C-alpha positions as CSV (number, residue, x, y, z in Angstrom):
1,M,0.0,0.0,0.0
2,G,1.4,3.4,-1.0
3,E,2.2,6.3,1.3
4,F,-0.2,9.2,1.6
5,E,-0.9,12.2,3.7
6,V,-4.2,12.9,5.5
7,H,-5.1,16.5,6.1
8,R,-7.4,17.2,9.0
9,V,-9.5,20.1,7.9
10,R,-11.0,21.9,10.9
11,F,-11.4,25.4,9.5
12,F,-14.7,24.8,7.5
13,G,-17.1,26.8,9.7
14,L,-20.3,25.4,8.3
15,V,-23.4,26.1,10.5
16,P,-26.3,23.8,9.2
17,A,-29.8,25.2,9.0
18,G,-32.4,23.8,11.4
19,V,-35.5,22.0,10.3
20,R,-38.6,24.2,10.3
21,C,-41.4,22.1,9.0
22,L,-42.2,18.6,7.6
23,A,-44.9,17.3,5.3
24,C,-45.6,13.6,4.7
25,H,-47.1,12.7,1.4
26,P,-50.7,11.4,1.9
27,R,-49.7,8.1,0.2
28,G,-46.6,7.9,2.4
29,A,-44.1,7.7,-0.4
30,R,-42.3,11.0,0.1
31,L,-41.3,13.4,2.9
32,A,-40.8,17.2,2.3
33,L,-38.7,19.2,4.6
34,A,-38.1,22.9,4.9
35,R,-35.1,24.5,6.7
36,T,-34.7,27.8,8.4
37,D,-32.7,29.2,5.5
38,G,-35.6,28.6,3.1
39,A,-34.2,25.4,1.5
40,V,-36.6,22.6,0.7
41,E,-35.6,18.9,0.6
42,V,-37.5,15.8,-0.6
43,Y,-36.8,12.3,0.8
44,N,-38.0,9.1,-0.9
45,F,-39.3,6.5,1.6
46,A,-39.3,3.7,-1.0
47,A,-35.5,4.2,-1.7
48,N,-34.4,3.9,1.9
49,Y,-35.2,7.6,2.7
50,F,-32.8,8.8,0.0
51,Q,-32.6,12.6,-0.4
52,E,-33.7,12.8,-4.0
53,K,-34.3,16.6,-4.4
54,V,-33.0,19.8,-2.9
55,I,-34.4,23.2,-3.8
56,P,-32.0,25.9,-2.6
57,G,-33.1,28.7,-0.2
58,N,-33.6,32.3,-0.8
59,E,-33.1,35.3,1.5
60,A,-36.4,36.8,0.5
61,R,-38.4,33.5,1.1
62,S,-39.0,31.9,4.4
63,V,-41.0,28.7,4.8
64,E,-43.2,28.3,7.8
65,S,-45.4,25.5,6.4
66,L,-45.4,22.9,3.7
67,C,-48.1,20.7,2.3
68,W,-48.8,18.3,-0.5
69,A,-51.9,18.8,-2.7
70,A,-53.5,17.6,-5.9
71,G,-51.3,14.5,-6.1
72,D,-47.6,15.3,-6.2
73,R,-47.7,19.1,-6.1
74,L,-45.8,20.7,-3.2
75,F,-46.7,24.1,-1.7
76,G,-45.0,26.3,0.8
77,A,-45.9,29.5,2.7
78,G,-44.0,31.8,5.0
79,L,-43.7,35.1,6.7
80,G,-43.2,36.9,3.3
81,G,-47.0,36.5,2.8
82,D,-46.7,34.4,-0.4
83,I,-47.9,30.9,-1.2
84,T,-45.3,29.2,-3.4
85,E,-45.6,26.2,-5.5
86,Y,-42.3,24.3,-6.1
87,D,-41.3,22.8,-9.4
88,L,-39.9,19.4,-8.4
89,S,-38.5,18.8,-11.9
90,R,-36.6,22.1,-12.3
91,L,-35.8,22.3,-8.5
92,S,-37.0,25.9,-8.2
93,A,-39.9,28.0,-7.0
94,A,-42.3,27.8,-9.9
95,R,-44.9,30.5,-9.0
96,G,-46.1,32.5,-6.1
97,V,-49.4,34.1,-5.0
98,D,-49.9,36.8,-2.4
99,G,-51.9,35.5,0.5
100,G,-53.5,38.9,1.1
101,G,-53.4,38.7,4.9
102,G,-49.8,39.5,5.8
103,P,-47.3,36.9,7.0
104,I,-48.6,33.3,6.7
105,W,-48.0,31.2,9.8
106,S,-49.8,28.0,8.8
107,M,-51.2,26.1,5.8
108,A,-53.1,22.8,5.4
109,A,-54.6,21.0,2.4
110,N,-58.0,19.3,2.6
111,G,-58.4,15.5,2.3
112,T,-58.9,15.6,-1.4
113,G,-56.1,18.0,-2.1
114,T,-58.2,20.4,-4.0
115,Q,-58.2,23.3,-1.4
116,L,-55.6,25.0,0.7
117,A,-56.4,26.8,3.9
118,V,-53.9,29.4,5.1
119,G,-53.7,31.1,8.5
120,C,-52.5,34.7,8.4
121,E,-51.1,37.4,10.7
122,D,-54.3,39.4,10.6
123,G,-56.4,36.6,12.1
124,S,-58.0,35.5,8.9
125,V,-58.3,32.0,7.4
126,K,-58.3,32.1,3.6
127,I,-59.3,29.3,1.2
128,F,-57.5,28.8,-2.1
129,Q,-58.6,26.5,-4.9
130,V,-55.9,24.3,-6.4
131,V,-56.2,24.6,-10.2
132,P,-54.1,23.4,-13.1
133,G,-51.1,25.7,-13.3
134,G,-51.4,27.3,-9.9
135,I,-53.8,28.3,-7.1
136,Q,-56.8,30.7,-7.1
137,F,-58.2,32.6,-4.2
138,E,-61.7,31.4,-3.3
139,R,-62.9,33.2,-0.2
140,N,-62.3,34.4,3.3
141,L,-63.6,32.6,6.4
142,D,-64.6,34.3,9.6
143,R,-61.9,36.6,10.8
144,R,-61.0,37.0,14.5
145,K,-58.3,39.0,16.3
146,G,-55.0,37.2,16.8
147,R,-52.6,35.5,14.3
148,V,-53.5,31.9,13.2
149,L,-50.5,29.8,14.2
150,C,-51.8,26.4,13.2
151,L,-54.6,24.8,11.1
152,S,-56.2,21.4,10.6
153,W,-59.0,20.1,8.4
154,H,-61.6,17.6,9.5
155,P,-61.2,14.4,7.4
156,S,-64.6,15.1,5.8
157,D,-63.6,18.6,4.8
158,T,-66.6,20.2,6.6
159,H,-64.7,22.0,9.4
160,I,-61.4,23.7,10.0
161,V,-59.9,24.2,13.5
162,A,-57.5,27.2,13.9
163,G,-55.2,27.7,16.8
164,S,-54.1,31.2,18.1
165,I,-52.9,32.7,21.3
166,D,-55.0,31.6,24.4
167,F,-57.7,30.0,22.2
168,F,-58.7,28.0,19.2
169,R,-61.8,28.1,17.1
170,V,-63.7,25.7,14.9
171,I,-65.0,27.1,11.6
172,D,-67.7,25.7,9.4
173,V,-66.3,25.6,5.9
174,A,-69.7,25.9,4.1
175,S,-70.9,29.0,6.0
176,G,-67.5,30.4,6.8
177,Q,-68.6,31.2,10.3
178,T,-67.0,30.3,13.7
179,V,-69.2,27.7,15.4
180,Q,-67.1,27.2,18.5
181,R,-64.4,29.2,20.3
182,I,-62.6,27.6,23.3
183,M,-60.1,29.2,25.7
184,V,-57.3,26.8,26.3
185,N,-56.2,28.3,29.6
186,H,-59.6,29.3,30.9
187,H,-59.5,26.5,33.5
188,V,-56.0,27.5,34.7
189,E,-56.2,29.5,37.9
190,K,-54.4,32.9,37.7
191,A,-52.7,32.2,34.4
192,K,-50.2,35.1,34.3
193,R,-48.8,34.4,30.9
194,E,-50.4,33.8,27.5
195,C,-50.8,30.3,26.3
196,V,-49.8,29.8,22.7
197,V,-51.4,27.0,20.7
198,W,-48.5,25.8,18.6
199,A,-50.0,22.8,16.9
200,I,-53.5,21.4,16.5
201,A,-55.4,18.5,14.9
202,L,-59.0,17.7,14.2
203,L,-59.9,14.0,14.3
204,S,-62.7,12.3,12.5
205,S,-64.5,11.7,15.8
206,G,-64.7,15.4,16.4
207,T,-62.0,15.5,19.0
208,V,-59.6,18.5,18.8
209,V,-56.0,17.8,19.9
210,S,-53.9,20.8,20.9
211,A,-50.3,21.3,21.9
212,D,-49.5,24.5,23.7
213,S,-46.7,26.5,25.3
214,F,-47.5,25.1,28.8
215,G,-46.2,21.7,27.6
216,R,-49.7,20.1,27.4
217,V,-51.4,17.9,24.9
218,Q,-55.1,18.3,25.4
219,F,-58.1,16.6,23.9
220,W,-61.3,18.6,23.5
221,D,-64.9,17.9,22.7
222,W,-65.5,20.9,20.5
223,E,-69.2,20.5,20.2
224,Q,-69.6,20.7,24.0
225,G,-66.7,23.0,24.4
226,T,-65.3,20.8,27.2
227,L,-61.9,19.3,28.0
228,A,-61.9,15.5,27.8
229,E,-58.2,14.7,28.6
230,S,-55.0,16.6,29.4
231,H,-51.4,15.3,29.3
232,T,-48.5,17.4,30.5
233,V,-45.6,16.0,28.4
234,S,-43.0,18.6,29.1
235,T,-42.1,21.4,31.6
236,S,-41.6,23.7,28.6
237,A,-43.5,24.2,25.3
238,A,-45.0,21.4,23.2
239,L,-44.3,22.8,19.7
240,S,-45.6,20.2,17.2
241,L,-47.8,17.2,16.8
242,A,-48.8,14.7,14.1
243,V,-51.5,12.1,14.0
244,S,-51.3,8.7,12.4
245,E,-53.6,7.8,9.5
246,K,-55.7,5.4,11.7
247,E,-55.8,8.2,14.4
248,D,-54.6,5.8,17.2
249,S,-51.2,7.3,17.6
250,I,-49.8,10.8,18.1
251,V,-46.2,12.1,18.1
252,V,-45.4,15.3,19.9
253,G,-42.2,17.5,19.7
254,T,-41.1,19.7,22.6
255,S,-38.7,22.6,23.1
256,T,-36.4,20.4,25.3
257,G,-35.5,18.3,22.3
258,A,-37.6,15.3,23.4
259,T,-40.4,13.7,21.4
260,Y,-43.2,11.6,22.8
261,Q,-45.7,9.1,21.5
262,L,-49.3,8.9,22.8
263,Q,-51.4,5.9,21.9
264,L,-55.2,5.3,22.1
265,L,-55.4,2.1,24.2
266,P,-58.3,0.3,25.9
267,V,-58.7,0.8,29.6
268,K,-59.3,-2.9,30.2
269,L,-58.1,-5.7,28.0
270,G,-60.7,-6.4,25.4
271,G,-62.9,-3.5,26.6
272,L,-64.4,-0.9,24.4
273,E,-63.5,2.2,26.5
274,K,-60.3,3.7,25.4
275,H,-58.0,6.5,26.7
276,W,-54.9,8.3,25.4
277,V,-51.7,7.1,27.1
278,R,-48.2,8.5,26.8
279,T,-46.2,5.4,25.9
280,K,-42.8,6.2,24.5
281,P,-40.4,9.1,25.1
282,F,-37.4,9.7,22.9
283,Q,-34.5,12.1,23.3
284,Y,-32.7,12.4,19.9
285,H,-32.5,16.2,19.6
286,S,-30.6,18.9,21.5
287,H,-32.8,21.8,20.5
288,D,-36.4,22.6,19.8
289,V,-38.3,20.0,17.8
290,R,-40.2,22.3,15.5
291,A,-41.6,19.7,13.2
292,V,-42.9,16.1,13.5
293,A,-44.6,13.7,11.1
294,H,-46.2,10.3,11.5
295,S,-45.8,7.8,8.6
296,P,-47.5,4.4,8.7
297,T,-44.3,2.7,10.0
298,A,-42.2,5.4,11.6
299,L,-42.1,8.6,13.8
300,I,-40.2,11.4,12.1
301,S,-38.9,14.5,13.9
302,G,-36.8,17.5,12.8
303,G,-35.2,20.0,15.1
304,L,-33.3,23.3,15.2
305,D,-30.1,21.2,15.7
306,A,-30.5,20.4,11.9
307,Q,-31.1,16.7,12.5
308,L,-33.8,14.7,10.8
309,V,-34.5,11.6,12.9
310,I,-36.6,8.7,11.6
311,R,-37.5,6.1,14.2
312,P,-39.3,3.0,12.9
313,L,-42.2,1.6,15.0
314,M,-41.1,-1.9,15.7
315,E,-44.7,-3.2,16.2
316,K,-45.3,-2.3,12.6
317,M,-42.4,-4.3,11.3
318,Q,-43.0,-7.8,10.1
319,K,-39.3,-8.8,10.4
320,K,-36.0,-7.4,11.2
321,S,-34.6,-5.6,8.1
322,Y,-32.9,-2.4,6.9
323,D,-36.3,-0.6,7.3
324,A,-36.2,-1.2,11.0
325,V,-33.0,0.8,11.6
326,L,-33.0,4.2,13.3
327,R,-31.8,6.9,10.9
328,K,-30.2,10.2,11.8
329,F,-29.5,12.7,9.0
330,T,-27.0,15.0,10.7
331,F,-25.1,16.5,7.8
332,P,-25.8,17.9,4.3
333,H,-26.1,15.3,1.6
334,R,-24.8,17.7,-1.1
335,R,-21.1,18.2,-1.8
336,L,-20.0,21.5,-0.2
337,V,-16.2,21.0,-0.5
338,S,-14.3,21.0,-3.7
339,C,-10.6,20.2,-4.0
340,A,-7.9,21.3,-6.4
341,R,-5.4,18.5,-6.0
342,K,-2.6,20.0,-8.1
343,A,-2.8,23.5,-6.5
344,R,-3.5,22.1,-3.0
345,L,-6.6,24.3,-2.7
346,L,-10.0,23.8,-1.0
347,L,-13.2,25.6,-1.9
348,F,-15.9,25.7,0.8
349,Q,-19.5,26.5,-0.1
350,F,-21.8,28.5,2.2
351,S,-25.3,29.7,1.5
352,Q,-24.2,33.1,0.1
353,H,-20.4,33.0,-0.2
354,L,-17.5,30.8,-1.1
355,E,-14.1,30.5,0.7
356,L,-10.9,29.5,-1.0
357,W,-8.2,28.0,1.2
358,R,-4.6,26.8,0.7
359,L,-3.7,23.6,2.6
360,G,-0.9,23.6,5.1
361,S,2.3,21.6,4.4
362,T,4.9,19.8,6.4
363,E,8.5,18.7,5.7
364,E,8.6,16.1,8.5
365,T,8.2,12.4,8.1
366,G,6.9,9.9,10.6
367,K,5.2,6.6,11.2
368,D,1.7,5.6,10.5
369,G,-0.8,7.5,12.6
370,E,1.5,10.2,13.8
371,V,0.5,13.9,13.7
372,L,3.2,15.8,11.8
373,P,4.0,19.5,12.7
374,L,3.1,22.0,10.0
375,C,5.8,24.3,8.6
376,Q,3.2,26.3,6.7
377,M,-0.3,26.8,8.2
378,P,-3.5,26.7,6.2
379,E,-4.1,30.0,4.5
380,H,-7.5,31.7,3.8
381,L,-6.9,33.2,0.3
382,V,-10.2,34.8,-0.8
383,Q,-13.9,35.1,0.0
384,L,-16.3,35.3,-2.9
385,K,-19.8,36.7,-2.1
386,S,-22.8,35.9,-4.2
387,K,-25.0,38.8,-5.3
388,G,-28.8,38.7,-4.9
389,P,-31.1,36.8,-2.5
390,E,-30.6,33.4,-4.1
391,H,-28.5,30.8,-2.2
392,I,-25.6,29.0,-3.9
393,Y,-26.7,25.6,-5.1
394,S,-23.4,24.1,-6.3
395,S,-19.8,25.2,-6.7
396,C,-16.4,23.8,-7.9
397,V,-12.7,24.6,-8.3
398,S,-10.7,23.3,-11.2
399,P,-8.0,20.7,-10.5
400,C,-5.3,23.3,-11.5
401,G,-6.8,25.8,-9.1
402,T,-7.2,28.6,-11.7
403,W,-11.0,28.5,-12.2
404,V,-13.8,28.8,-9.7
405,S,-17.5,28.5,-10.6
406,Y,-20.8,28.5,-8.8
407,S,-24.5,28.4,-9.6
408,T,-27.8,29.4,-8.1
409,A,-31.3,28.6,-9.2
410,S,-31.1,31.1,-12.1
411,R,-27.4,32.1,-12.6
412,F,-24.0,30.6,-13.4
413,Q,-20.8,32.4,-12.5
414,L,-17.3,31.7,-13.6
415,Y,-14.1,33.4,-12.2
416,R,-10.4,33.2,-13.1
417,V,-8.1,32.9,-10.1
418,H,-4.7,34.6,-10.4
419,C,-2.1,33.9,-7.7
420,D,0.9,36.3,-7.6
421,G,3.0,35.3,-4.6
422,D,0.9,36.0,-1.5
423,S,-1.8,38.0,-3.3
424,V,-4.8,36.4,-4.9
425,S,-7.2,38.1,-7.3
426,L,-10.4,37.0,-9.0
427,R,-11.6,38.1,-12.4
428,K,-15.2,37.4,-13.6
429,V,-15.4,35.7,-17.0
C-alpha cells in the first residue's frame, strides 16, 4: 500500500440550518422538509429515505409551512406572505401568489387535495382553490383577532380548526362562520402568561387535539366545548404534533429536544372504552423539535439542531430488516467542499459566499498514525460573495486551481483565479 498524507480540515465553519417544518405525502411515499434558510428537501421513503431533491433557499423567502396537494404538487408558505408552488423537476420555486393577509403562519390541504387553507397574521383564514397551473383565491372565512398559528381540516372537509394565542376556534367551511371558540387556559387559575397553541389536529371523531406553550397535549370535545383529557408531556412548550392515519397514535415534539408518542389504548383488556396514554419518550435532539410527522411505520422528527430523525415503529415491522434501523441525518447530503489537487486548494461552499483556502504543508516524516507538525499553516486566500437573494446551489474549483465557478437557481458564474505570490485576485469571466 502506497504512502499518503491525511489533512485534518478543521477550518470549515459550516453552520447547518435547522428543520422548520415537515410534510408527509398522503400516500406515504415522500417526505418534504423545509429548513430555516428557506431550502426545501424531498426524501423518498421507497428508496431507503434517499434525499432525491434539494431546492436551494432564498433570503427573500421563508418557509413556515409545507403541504402536498393535488397528487404530487408541493406548496409552501411563510412570513413573506406568499404561497409558493415548487417545481420538483426544475428544483425551483415555480410560481407564487400573495396570500393577502400579511405573514402566513400555517397552511393545510383538505383531504382531497383540492383546497388550501392558510392562516395569516391578521387573524383571517383564507381558502385557495388548487387549479391546473397554480392556485386561485376562493374566499375568506370568519376573521377574528390574533394570528392563526396552526390549522387542521376535518377528514370530511366540513370544518377547520384554527389555533391562536389563548384560544382555538372551529370554523364551518360551508358557511365560513366560527361555530365554537374555546379558551385553552380558561380552567387554569391565575394564568399570568399567555398560552400559545403551537399545533392542532381535528380527528374524524370530532375531537380536537392541541399542543401548547405550557407543555400540554389536550383533547377537547369541540361540540360541547369541554376538555376531555389533558397530558403534560414537558415542563416547557409542546411545539408540534402529528396524528397517524388510523388516528390511534400521536407524536409530539417539545422545546427540550424530546419527542413523545401517545397511543389510544383500551382501559381494560378487550374493553371498548379507550384513553390516550403516553407510551414512548425519545431524546434524539438537543434543541427545539419544531416539526414532526407520522408515517404508517415510523415517527419522524426535525429539530433546530438540523437533525432529521426517523424512528421505525417496531410493532409495525413484520421482520428485522434495513427498514427497522433508526436513521439520523446529521449533515448535508450535497457536496459542499471542492478540492484542487494540483494546487492544494480547497473551496468551501456556504449559502451566500465561497471561501478558497490553501492547505498547510509539512517537511517532516513519521510513522503511520503520527501527527506531523506544520511548517506552513492553512491560508485563507479569498472570500467570494454571491449577489442577490438566491442561495448558492453548487460550486467547484478546477484541478489546477485557476478556475472557480458556482451556480444558483437562475445564474451561473465563472471566475479566473490569479495567484501572484501572497496575493490572490479574481476576475469574472
